[in-house]
C-alpha positions in Angstrom: 155.5 49.3 102.1 153.7 48.3 98.9 155.0 47.0 95.6 154.8 50.3 93.8 156.3 53.7 94.5 155.2 56.4 92.2 155.2 59.6 94.3 157.6 61.3 96.7 155.3 60.7 99.6 156.4 57.4 101.2 153.7 54.8 101.9 152.9 54.5 105.5 153.8 58.1 106.5 151.5 59.8 109.0 150.9 63.5 109.1 153.4 64.0 106.3 156.3 62.5 108.3 158.4 59.9 106.5 157.9 56.3 107.4 160.8 54.7 109.2 162.3 51.6 107.9 162.0 48.4 109.9 163.8 45.0 110.2 162.5 44.0 106.7 164.2 47.0 105.1 167.5 46.6 107.0 167.6 42.9 106.1 167.0 43.9 102.5 169.9 46.3 102.7 172.1 43.4 103.8 171.0 41.4 100.8 171.7 44.2 98.5 175.2 44.7 99.9 176.4 41.3 98.7 176.0 41.9 95.0 177.2 45.4 95.4 180.4 44.1 97.0 181.0 41.6 94.2 180.4 44.1 91.4 183.0 46.4 92.9 185.3 43.4 93.5 185.1 42.4 90.0 187.0 45.5 89.0 190.2 44.1 90.6 189.5 40.3 90.9 191.7 39.4 88.0 194.9 40.9 89.4 196.4 37.6 90.6 194.5 35.3 88.3 196.2 36.7 85.1 199.3 34.4 85.0 197.1 31.3 85.5 194.7 32.5 82.8 197.5 33.1 80.4 199.0 29.7 81.1 195.7 28.0 80.5 194.0 29.9 77.7 197.1 31.4 76.0 195.5 34.8 75.1 197.3 37.2 72.8 198.5 40.5 74.2 195.3 42.2 72.8 193.1 39.5 74.2 194.6 39.8 77.7 193.9 43.5 77.6 190.3 43.0 76.7 189.9 40.3 79.4 190.9 43.1 81.9 189.1 46.1 80.4 185.9 44.9 78.8 184.2 44.6 82.1 184.8 48.2 83.1 184.1 49.5 79.6 180.8 47.9 79.2 179.7 48.8 82.7 180.6 52.4 82.2 179.0 52.6 78.8 175.7 51.1 80.0 175.1 52.8 83.4 172.9 55.6 82.1 170.9 53.3 79.9 170.3 50.8 82.7 169.4 53.5 85.2 166.8 54.9 82.9 165.5 51.5 82.0 165.1 50.6 85.7 162.9 53.7 86.2 160.7 52.4 83.3 160.3 48.7 83.9 160.9 48.6 87.7 164.2 48.7 89.7 163.6 45.4 91.4 162.8 43.7 88.1 165.9 45.0 86.5 168.0 44.1 89.5 166.9 40.5 89.5 167.4 40.3 85.7 170.9 41.7 86.2 171.6 39.2 89.0 170.6 36.3 86.8 172.8 37.6 84.0 175.7 38.2 86.4 175.5 34.7 87.9 175.2 33.0 84.5 178.2 35.1 83.1 180.2 34.2 86.3 179.6 30.5 85.6 180.6 30.9 82.0 183.8 32.8 82.9 184.7 30.2 85.5 184.7 27.3 82.9 185.8 29.4 79.9 188.0 27.2 77.5 189.1 30.0 75.3 190.1 33.7 75.5 187.2 34.6 73.3 184.7 32.9 75.7 186.2 34.7 78.8 186.1 38.0 77.0 182.4 37.5 76.2 181.7 36.4 79.7 183.4 39.5 81.1 181.3 41.6 78.8 178.1 40.1 80.1 179.3 40.6 83.6 179.7 44.3 82.7 176.1 44.3 81.5 175.0 42.7 84.8 177.0 45.2 86.8 175.5 48.1 85.0 172.0 46.9 86.1 173.0 46.2 89.7 174.7 49.4 90.7 172.1 52.0 89.9 169.3 49.6 90.9 170.6 49.1 94.4 170.9 52.8 95.0 167.4 53.5 93.6 165.9 50.9 95.8 167.6 52.4 98.8 166.0 55.7 97.9 162.6 54.0 98.0 163.1 51.8 101.0 164.5 54.4 103.3 162.3 57.4 103.2 163.4 58.8 106.6 166.3 61.1 105.9 168.5 59.9 108.9 168.0 56.3 108.1 168.6 56.9 104.4 171.9 58.7 105.2 173.1 55.7 107.3 172.1 53.2 104.6 174.0 55.2 101.9 177.0 55.5 104.2 177.1 51.7 104.4 176.5 51.5 100.6 179.5 53.9 100.0 181.8 51.9 102.4 181.0 48.7 100.7 181.7 50.2 97.2 185.1 51.5 98.3 186.2 48.4 100.3 185.1 46.0 97.6 187.9 47.1 95.1 190.6 46.5 97.7 189.1 43.2 98.8 188.8 41.9 95.1 192.5 41.7 94.6 193.1 39.9 98.0 190.3 37.4 97.3 191.8 36.8 93.9 195.2 36.0 95.4 193.9 33.7 98.0 191.5 31.8 95.7 194.2 31.3 92.9 196.8 30.1 95.5 194.5 27.4 96.7 192.1 26.6 93.7 192.1 27.2 90.0 191.6 30.6 88.4 187.9 30.1 87.7 187.1 30.1 91.4 187.5 33.9 91.4 184.2 34.0 89.4 182.5 31.2 91.2 182.3 33.2 94.4 179.7 35.3 92.7 177.2 32.7 92.5 176.0 32.2 96.1 175.3 36.0 96.5 173.4 36.1 93.2 171.3 33.0 94.2 170.5 34.6 97.5 169.4 37.8 95.9 167.2 35.9 93.4 165.6 34.1 96.2 165.1 36.8 98.8 164.8 39.8 96.4 161.2 39.2 95.5 160.3 38.8 99.1 162.2 41.6 100.7 162.6 44.3 98.0 159.7 46.6 97.0 159.1 47.2 93.3 159.2 50.8 92.3 159.2 52.6 88.9 158.2 55.8 87.1 154.3 55.7 86.7 154.5 57.8 83.5 157.9 57.2 82.0 157.2 58.0 78.4 158.7 56.1 75.4 162.2 54.8 75.8 164.7 56.9 73.7 166.6 54.2 71.9 168.6 56.7 69.8 170.2 58.0 73.1 171.6 54.5 74.0 174.3 54.4 71.3 174.9 58.0 71.7 175.6 57.7 75.4 178.0 54.7 74.8 179.8 56.6 72.0 180.2 59.5 74.4 181.4 57.5 77.4 183.6 54.8 76.0 186.2 56.7 73.8 186.8 59.2 76.5 187.4 56.6 79.2 189.5 54.5 76.9 191.7 57.5 76.0 192.0 58.6 79.6 193.0 55.2 80.9 195.7 54.7 78.2 197.4 58.0 78.5 199.2 57.3 81.9 201.0 54.3 80.6 201.3 55.2 76.8 201.6 59.0 77.0 199.7 61.5 75.0 199.6 59.6 71.8 197.5 61.0 68.9 195.2 58.0 69.0 194.2 58.6 72.5 193.8 62.3 72.0 191.5 61.6 68.9 189.6 59.0 71.0 188.8 61.6 73.7 187.9 64.2 71.1 185.5 61.8 69.3 183.9 60.9 72.7 183.4 64.6 73.5 181.8 65.3 70.1 179.3 62.4 70.7 178.8 63.8 74.2 177.7 67.1 72.7 175.3 65.2 70.4 174.0 63.3 73.4 173.3 66.5 75.3 171.6 68.0 72.3 169.4 64.9 72.0 168.4 65.1 75.7 167.3 68.7 75.3 165.2 68.1 72.2 163.8 64.6 72.8 160.2 64.4 74.0 161.2 61.6 76.4 164.9 61.9 77.0 167.1 59.2 78.6 168.5 61.9 81.0 165.9 64.6 81.7 167.7 68.0 81.7 165.4 69.0 84.6 167.1 66.4 86.8 170.3 68.5 86.9 168.2 71.4 88.1 167.3 69.8 91.4 168.7 71.6 94.3 172.1 70.3 95.1 172.2 67.6 92.3 174.6 69.3 89.9 177.1 70.3 92.7 176.9 66.8 94.1 177.6 65.4 90.6 180.7 67.5 90.1 182.2 67.1 93.5 181.6 63.3 93.4 183.6 63.3 90.1 186.4 65.3 91.7 186.5 62.8 94.7 186.7 59.9 92.4 189.5 61.6 90.4 191.6 62.1 93.6 190.9 58.6 95.0 191.6 56.6 91.8 194.4 58.8 90.8 196.2 58.2 94.1 195.5 54.4 93.9 197.7 53.9 90.9 200.7 55.2 92.9 200.0 53.4 96.2 199.7 50.0 94.6 203.0 50.4 92.6 204.7 51.9 95.7 203.9 48.8 97.8 205.0 46.4 95.1 207.8 48.1 93.2 209.3 50.5 95.6 208.9 48.6 98.9 209.4 45.2 97.1 206.3 43.5 98.4 205.0 40.5 96.5 201.6 41.1 94.8 199.7 39.1 97.4 201.5 40.8 100.3 200.9 44.2 98.8 197.2 43.4 98.5 197.0 42.2 102.1 198.8 45.3 103.4 196.4 47.5 101.3 193.5 46.0 103.3 194.7 47.7 106.5 193.4 51.2 105.6 190.1 49.6 104.7 189.4 48.7 108.3 188.4 52.3 109.0 186.3 52.7 105.9 183.3 51.0 107.4 183.1 53.6 110.1 183.5 56.8 107.9 180.1 56.7 106.3 177.9 56.1 109.4 180.0 58.6 111.5 179.5 61.2 108.8 175.8 60.6 108.7 175.6 61.1 112.5 177.4 64.4 112.2 174.9 65.7 109.7 172.0 64.4 111.7 173.3 66.2 114.9 173.2 69.5 113.0 176.7 69.9 111.5 176.2 71.7 108.1 176.4 69.2 105.2 178.6 71.5 103.2 181.1 71.7 106.0 181.1 67.9 106.5 181.8 67.3 102.8 184.5 70.1 102.9 185.9 68.2 105.9 186.0 65.0 103.8 188.0 66.8 101.1 190.3 68.3 103.8 190.9 64.7 105.0 191.8 63.7 101.4 194.2 66.7 101.3 195.8 65.4 104.5 196.2 62.0 103.0 197.9 63.5 99.9 200.1 65.7 102.2 201.4 62.5 103.9 202.4 61.1 100.4 204.6 64.1 99.8 206.7 63.1 102.8 207.3 59.5 101.6 210.8 58.1 101.2 211.6 54.8 99.6 211.0 52.9 102.8 207.8 54.3 104.3 205.3 51.5 104.6 203.3 52.8 107.6 203.3 56.4 106.2 201.8 55.3 102.8 199.3 53.1 104.6 198.2 55.9 106.9 197.9 58.3 103.9 195.8 55.7 102.0 193.6 55.2 105.0 193.0 58.9 105.5 192.2 59.3 101.8 189.8 56.4 101.8 187.9 57.7 104.9 187.6 61.2 103.3 186.3 59.6 100.1 183.7 57.6 101.9 182.6 60.7 103.9 182.3 62.7 100.8 180.5 60.2 98.7 178.0 59.1 101.3 176.8 62.7 101.7 176.9 63.6 98.1 174.9 60.5 97.0 172.5 61.1 99.8 172.1 64.7 98.7 171.7 63.9 95.0 169.3 61.1 95.6 167.2 63.2 98.0 167.0 66.0 95.5 165.9 63.7 92.6 162.3 62.7 92.2 161.7 59.2 93.4 160.5 58.2 89.8 163.9 59.2 88.5 166.0 57.5 91.2 167.6 55.0 88.8 168.5 57.7 86.3 170.0 59.8 89.1 172.0 56.9 90.5 173.4 56.1 87.0 174.5 59.7 86.5 176.5 59.6 89.7 178.1 56.2 88.9 179.0 57.4 85.4 180.6 60.5 86.9 182.6 58.3 89.2 183.8 56.2 86.2 184.8 59.5 84.4 186.5 60.8 87.5 188.5 57.7 88.0 189.7 57.7 84.4 190.5 61.4 84.6 192.5 60.9 87.9 194.6 58.2 86.4 195.3 60.3 83.3 196.1 63.6 85.0 197.8 62.5 88.2 199.5 59.6 86.4 200.8 61.8 83.7 202.3 64.2 86.4 204.0 61.3 88.1 205.3 59.8 84.9 206.7 63.2 83.8 208.5 63.7 87.0 209.8 60.1 87.0 211.3 60.6 83.5 212.8 63.9 84.4 214.5 62.5 87.5 216.0 59.4 85.7 219.6 60.2 84.5 220.1 60.5 80.7 222.6 57.6 80.8 220.1 55.1 82.2 218.8 52.5 79.7 216.0 53.7 77.5 213.4 51.4 78.9 214.2 52.2 82.4 213.7 55.9 81.7 210.0 55.1 80.8 208.5 53.3 83.8 209.6 51.9 87.2 208.5 48.4 86.0 210.8 48.6 83.0 213.6 49.8 85.2 213.2 46.9 87.6 213.1 44.4 84.7 216.2 46.0 83.2 218.1 46.0 86.5 217.5 42.3 86.9 219.6 41.7 83.7 222.5 43.9 84.8 225.5 43.0 86.9 225.0 43.3 90.7 226.3 46.8 91.3 224.9 48.4 88.2 221.5 46.7 88.7 221.3 47.7 92.4 222.2 51.3 91.5 219.5 51.4 88.8 216.9 50.1 91.2 217.7 52.7 93.8 217.7 55.5 91.3 214.4 54.4 89.7 212.7 53.9 93.1 213.7 57.4 94.2 212.5 58.8 90.8 209.1 57.1 91.3 208.8 58.4 94.8 209.5 61.9 93.6 206.8 61.5 90.9 204.4 60.3 93.4 205.2 63.3 95.6 204.6 65.7 92.8 201.3 64.1 91.8 200.2 64.2 95.5 201.0 67.9 95.7 198.6 68.4 92.6 196.0 66.1 94.3 196.2 68.0 97.6 195.7 71.4 95.8 192.7 69.9 93.8 190.9 68.6 96.8 191.6 71.7 98.8 189.9 73.8 96.1 187.0 71.2 96.1 186.7 71.6 99.9 186.1 75.4 99.4 183.7 74.7 96.6 181.8 72.2 98.7 181.6 74.6 101.7 180.3 77.4 99.4 177.9 75.5 97.2 176.4 73.1 99.8 176.3 75.1 103.0 172.7 76.4 102.4 171.3 73.0 101.6 170.0 71.6 105.0 168.8 68.2 105.9 165.4 69.6 106.7 165.0 70.8 103.1 165.0 67.2 101.9 162.3 65.7 104.1 
């Protein structure tokens, strides 16, 4: 494999057959998995570090929110920009630049002596994450030209992404218990150093040979489209349909319309409209968004259920939540094997959505003491999610031109961010509405808003009254979780039909 990839024909192929990856490519995949794991872990790595950070840096309420949220906001806002930039300057080059930035920001965050410094470091971590995620996927597209091997590699990629979020909270709890809060950032450094040392040796360089001029106007337009929508959707579950959040979403959608118009009229657009016309790309994009909606929408309930309904400590809840992740690593490769053995891709993706529907169905049976049932449901949901994403990512990346691999990957990742925010808003709002309806009118005002407020209020009440309020609130939350799960099951069941219809005629052979 050479240091440049500019056409769809892989270097080293004979008689038109794709070249098969060897030990070097699979070793490179292992190197790429480490930063990918850390980027996904950083979404949840502050869960247990927050009390220690608050005691040390004394952030205001607003600053504490920004410490949590700025990473995800910056990452989501820059994904499309970084994907397009990688196609132009080279994916390996952008990956190594992002790794250096991620490592430096991790060091700055670990030793931050003020809330402002930590917020700035988290923002730079978001910039680095936005370069790493699409670059790793684009490099997989160029390293694994054989469809079967690429499917296996993407299956592993999907499993690492899904498992990293769960692992981040556990890693945070363990490190904070034995070290100081900055250690949750220092764990990033060895992986980034390894990537910087081995990346230039193992990873091929690839980029668009004729990218055209970079459309700088589209950069702020894309951020103005993404950030207000995600902000509004993330706030609605906890704060309700406040006019501020509705306006935020509306403003974002208006900028999204301007962004789309710019892509259609620009001579060198950030996101070429022709990319969406690739066979299977648009259905994969939409179905991937739906899967993220279902997965992230369910996650906000399972974490609260483990802690606030079952009464587990945060660290114990995080450790229990790792149990379903044991099966995630098998879901992607097994799914790839099914497709390679001739099972129609559309039916495999539909099966993944059916598994997610089964997971939601398990949640509808929950009581207030159903540890193993909630873990089983979460595990089935996660396996379905990995099966879906591994196939949809493979389909989308296979249908996209190699020279646009970074752009294609960034679109998928942006869709995942939108889907996750939408899932928290839609399913979260359903659960909250049912919770408030189930709580008696005579309950304290705060307790009628959220389960967390109810538990805090109950702690201040006399024994009998407090215990009764806790029982009522936990039952109301479980009812809300059941209602949201019914909605989630219906949604993914519809998606299963959509996947079977839209993808069944797209065969593996069409992508070679």
